MILUM-626942 format. One record per residue: residue in one letter; x, y, z of N, C-alpha, C in turn. Coordinates in steps of 0.05 Angstrom, whole numbers, plus 32768, in hexadecimal, padded with zeros to 4 digits. Last residue first. Example, Ala and Ser with C-alpha at 12.3 -4.5 7.8 and 13.67 -1.06 7.14 Angstrom:
BEGIN
S81017FD3808E81117FEB808F81028001809DA81087F8E809C80F67FA6809C81087FBE809C
//
This chain:
BEGIN
I887A85238739887685088748887384EF873CK888D856187398884854F872C888A8533873AI886985A4873C88798593874A887585688737N884A85C28725886385C48717887B85B48728D882485C18746882285BC8723883385BA871FL882A85E88768882985CB8776882485BA8753G8835860F87558846860E8760884285DF8765K880286248739880F86228730882B861B873DL87E38628877487DF8610876887F0860E8756I88058654878787FC863A879E87F886258781F87EF86798765880A867487618806865F8777D87B4867B876E87C1866D875787D886668754T87B3868787AD87AB867387A387B686648789D87C386C387A387CB86BA87AB87CC869387A8I87C686E3875887BB86D5877387C286BB877CG87D8871C872A87DA86FD873587CC86FA874FL87E58750872E87EA8735871587F6871A8732V87D8878B871C87CC8770872C87C6875E8725L87E187C3871087E487AC870087E887998722L87E28819870787E087F9871A87E687D78716T87EE883286E28800883686F487FE8817870BP87F48807869B87E7881E86B987F6882086D7R881B880E866B881487FF8681880988118694S87F78802861D8800881586368804880C8659K87E287E9860487FC87E38600880B87E9860EK879F87D3861687B387DD860B87D487DE860FL877F87938604878087AF8610878887C28606T878A877085F58778876A85FB8763878E8601R87C88761861387BA876685EC87A4876785E7F87BE8755864587C28776864487C387828620L87AA872F8649878D87458643879C87558633E87D98707865587D28712863C87B68723862FL87D68710869187E48721868687E58726865FD87C186DD869587AE86F0868A87C08707868AK87E886BD86A587DF86B8869187D086CA8682D87DC86C986E1880686C986D387F786D186B5T87A686DD86EB87B686C486EC87CC86D086E1P8786870B86F7878586F18713879886E48704F8792875286FA879A872C86E8879B871E86FBF877A878886E5877F876C8700877F875A86EFL879587CB86E8879187B986DF878D87A486F5G878A881486EC879B87FD8701878A87E486E8L8796885886E68782883D86DF8794882E86E9K87AD888B86E78793888987088781886E86FBD87C8889186C187E0889286DC87C0889786F1L87B1888E869887C6887486A187C7887686B7A877188AB86A6878388A3869A8795888D86A2V872E8890867F87468899869C875F88908696K871F888D864E870E88A48664872B88A58678D872D886B862F872088828621871E88968635Y872888418651874388438644873F88628642I86EB883086518701883D866D871E884C865DR86F28823862486DE8842862B86EA884C8644D870787FD861A87118812860686FF88268617V86DE87D8862D86F687D98642870487F28638Y86B887D8860486B087E5861D86D087E8862CN86CF87BF85D786CA87D685DA86CD87E585F4L86E1878D85F186F387A885E086E887C085E8Y86AA877585F986B78779860B86CC87928607V869D877385BD868C877B85D1869E879285E7E86BC875185A086BB8778859886B1878585C0N86EB872885C386CF873285BB86C8875585B8D8717871C85D08718872785B886FD872C85B2W870F86FD860D871E871D86078717872685EDQ86DD86E4862786E486E8860E86EC8700860DA86D386DD866186EA86E2864C86FB86DF8638P869286DC864E869D86D5866586BC86CE8657V8668870F8639867D86FE8623869586F7863BG8643872D864F863787128642864B8706863DL8659874D866986458759865A8646873A8644S866C873E869E8645875286A386478755867BS868B872286908682870F8695865C87288698S86AE8754867E86AE8740866E8691872E866FI86BE876486BB86B0876E86A686A1875C8684D86CE872B86CA86B4874386DA86A7875286C5Y8708873D86B386EF871C86B986D5872A86B9P8719876B86BD870D8762869C86FA874B86AAG871187A786DB8705878486E7870A877986CEI873B87DE86EC872B87C486D9872D87B486E2L873B880D8716873F87ED870C872D87E28704F874C884B872187368835871E8736881E8711L87628880875587658865874087538854873AD8752889B8781876A889F87728773888A8763F871E88BC876F872288A9876D874288AA876AD86E788EA8770870388EB877B871788D8877EC86BA88E9873C86BE88DD876586DD88E58761Q86A988EE870C86A688FE871B86B588F78734L86AD88B886FC86C788C586F486C788E68701I867C88AB86FD868F88A6870D86A588B08716D866888C186C8865C88C586E5867188C086FDD868188A3869D868B88C586A1867E88CD86BBI8677887086B18692887286AD8698889C86AEN8639885986AC8643886A86B58657887586BFD8652882286828641883D867786438856868DI866E881386A5867D881F8696866D882B867FA864F87FC86D0866F880E86D9867B881D86C4K863487DB86B0862687F886B8863B881086C8K865A87AF86AB864B87C28693863D87EB869AT868A87AF86D8867487A586CF867487BA86BAE86B787C786F686B687AB86E28699879E86DFI86DF87EC871486D687EC86FE86C987DA86F1Q86F387FF875986F787E9874286DC87F2872BA870B8836877187028826875F86FD8813874EV873A884387A487398836878B871688328788L8763886687CC874E885F87C88746885A87AAM879F886F87F1878D886987DC877B886287D3P87A38888882F87A188768824879488778801Q87B888BE885A879988B9883A879D889F882ES87C788DC889487CD88CD887787BA88C6886CE87AD890B88B887C5890D88A987CD88FF888BG8793890088DF878A890088C68798890B88B9L87CA8906890F87A88903890A8796890D88F7P880A890B891787F58918890A87E0890C8903K882288CE892F882188D88924880988EE8922K881488B68969883088C9896B882D88CF894FG87D888A2896C87E088B7896B87FF88C68971W87EF8873895987D4886C896C87DE888F8979K87FF88758923881588658944880D88758956N87D78879890087E98890890987F68887891CE87C1884788F787CC885688E587DA887188ECR87B98834892F87D18823892087D6883988FDV8799886E895487958856894187BD884B8933L876B8893896D878A88888978878288718962G874288A889388741889E8948876A88918950C871988D3890C873A88CF8916873688C68932G86EC88C688E186F488D688F9870C88CA88F9R86E288E2889C86E588CD88AC86F488D488C1K86CB88FF887586BB8905888B86C088F188A1G86ED8927884586D78912884C86D0891A8869G871A8949883486FE8956883586E789368829H8742894188518746893B883A872F8935882AT8735894A8882874589638870875289568855P8714892B889987078941888487218955887AY872688E98870872D88FF8888871E891B887FK870688B48843871788CF8847871A88EA8869C86D9889088478701888D8851870788A7884FY86AE88A9884086AF889A885786D288988863E86B888CE881586AB88CC882C86B788C38846L86B688A087F086D488B687F086CE88C58806I8690888087ED86A9886D87F986B8888B8803S866888AA87E78662889D87FB867B888D8800K867588AD87AC867888BE87C1867D88B487DEG866D887B879886868883879A8688889C87A7T8636887F879286538861879E8664886887B1E862388A2876B861F88A8878F8631888F87A4S8643889A8747864788AF8758864D88B08771D863B88528732863C88658738864888788751E8660881E873E864E8828871B8642883B8720V869187F4875486858816875C867688158743T86A587BC8760868F87C78754867D87E08752S86CA87BB879E86C887B1878686A587C48783F86FD87EB87AF86E287E687B586E187DE87A2I873D87EB87D4872F87EA87B9871687E087C3A8763881787F5874E881187F1874B880487DDG87A78815880E8792881787FA877A881087FCD87C9881C883C87D48825882187BD882A8817I87B38811887F87B38801886787BB88158850G87A9881A88B487C1882988A787C8880F888EA8787880888DB879687F288D287B187FC88BED8759883288BA8773882F88E28786882888E6L874788098893875B88248891876D883288B1C873087DB88B3874D87E188A1876287F6889DM870B87FC88D2872C87E588DC873C87E588C8R86E9880C88A086F8881988B78710880888C2V86D687E3888186F087FD887886FE8808888EL86B787D088B486D287B888A486E287D18897Q869587EF88B486A487DD88C886C187DF88BEK868087F988898693880A889786A2880688ACN868887E28843867E87CB8863868A87DE8876L867E87EE880D868387FE8825867687F6884CD869187A987FA868987CF87F8868987D18805T86BE878D87EB86A3878B87DB868B879987D4F870687A187F086DD87A287FC86D2879987E5R873E879887F5872E879387E08718878F87EFV877887BC880C876487A78813875287AE87FBF87BE87B8880887AC87C88808879387AD8806C87FD87D4881B87EE87B2882187D587CD881DK884887D287FC882F87E787FD881587C88812K887887B5882E886687B88814884E87C18817R888F87B1885F889087D2884B888687D28834N888787938884889E878A887688A087A5885EL886587AE889B887387AA88AD888787A5889FT883087A38877884287B8887D885B87C3888AI882F87728885883587728863884687918868V881A876688AF8833875788AC884287668899Q87EF879088C1880C878F88D88820877C88BCI87CE876B889C87D88786889D87EA879088A2C87BF873888B787CF8736889887DE875E8891S87B0874E88E787C5874088E787DD874188CFY877B875388D0878D876B88DE87AA876D88E1L8768873388C7876B873E88AB8781875988AFT8760871088F5877A870888E18779872188C7E873C872B89058754872B8919876D87278908H870F872488E6871A873D88EA873C874088F2N871D86F888B28708870188D38717871E88D3F871386E8886C872686F1888887108700889EY871386D2883D870086C58858871E86CB8869G870886EF87F2871A86DD8808870E86DC882CH86F3870F87DE86EC86E887D486F886D987ECE86F5874287F586D5873987E186D8871987DDT871C8742880A8708873A881F86EF873A8814D875B873A88068741873887F3872D872A8800I87948761880C878A875A880E876387578807I87CA877287D387AA876F87D1879D876387E2V880C878687E087FF877287E487D8877D87E6G884A87A087B88833879A87D38813877C87D3D886B8795878E886387AC87A6885A87A887BDF888C875987908877876087918874877E879DR88AD8732879788B18745878988A4875B878AS88A4872187DB88AE871687C688A9872D87B8D88948721881888AC8722881088B3871A87F8A88538728880C887387438816888C8739880BL885486F688148853870487EE8853871E87F3L886086DD8837887086D38821886986E9880EE883686FF885E885A86FB885F886986F08851S880586F0885C880E870488528832870B8851V880B86B6886A880E86B98845881B86DC8840L880686C48896882886B68892882786B4886DP87DC86D7889E87F486E588A4880A86D88891S87A186C5887D87C086BB888587CE86CD8891P877786B38856877686BD8868878E86BF8880I878186BF8809878886A6882C878986B28844T878986E787E9876C86DA87F5876686C7880EQ87B4871787CE87A486F887DF878B86F787E2L87C6872B878B87AB872387A587AE871287B0I87FE8752878F87EF8736878987D287428797L8819878E875888068783877D8802876E8777N883B87BA8749883887AF8740882D879A8758M883688038734883687F4874B882987D08741
//
C-alpha cells in the first residue's frame, strides 16, 4: 500500500491527492494545521473517492482521535510510541469491545448513522517507531497488538545524534534491530521526499507492507522548481 502525506488543510488538496495513483492519503495532524471541520471534510473527500484515508496523530488526543474514528478513517497512525503502556492506552481507546477495547458506539458516519452494524468496523492502528528509546524498548512495544509499525528514518537518525547520516553505523544498527524484530507484513516506511527512496539502500531490499512516499508541499515545490521562466 502506497500512501501520500497531506499537510495542507484543504479538501481540494485531498481531492487532488485522492485522484492520483496513490492508494490513499495520510492527513497529518502532527505537522499540519487542520481545524475539526476541515479535517472532517478532508476525510469525506478521500473516502468518497474510494481511497484509503489515514490520520496521523501526535498523541492520544481523545477528542481528535474519536472524531476521526467516527468520521470513518481507514487507519490511525500514532507518532512516537516509545513503550507498551502508551501503546496499550491507544489500542484500548481505539478498539471496540468486540475487538478487545473500550471504544464507545455512536450513530456516526463510520456506521452510516446506524445503517451498518455498530462496532463492526475496525480501522488499522499504526505505531510510529522513530526514536532511540522506542527501539531500545522494541520488545516491550511489540507486546501491543498494533496492525503495523512505521519507521521514521529522519527522527530516528536525529534521536541518535546523526541526523540524515544514512551510512552511519549507529543509525544502520538501530534500524536493523527493527527489521530483525518486526515481520515485513507488519512494517511500514516513511520517505518524506522521492529522493529519500535511496534510504532503501541503507535499510533492506525487501518491500514492507506500507510505504509513505512524499508530502504534498514537496510535490508542489518540485513542480514550481520545474517551471521555466
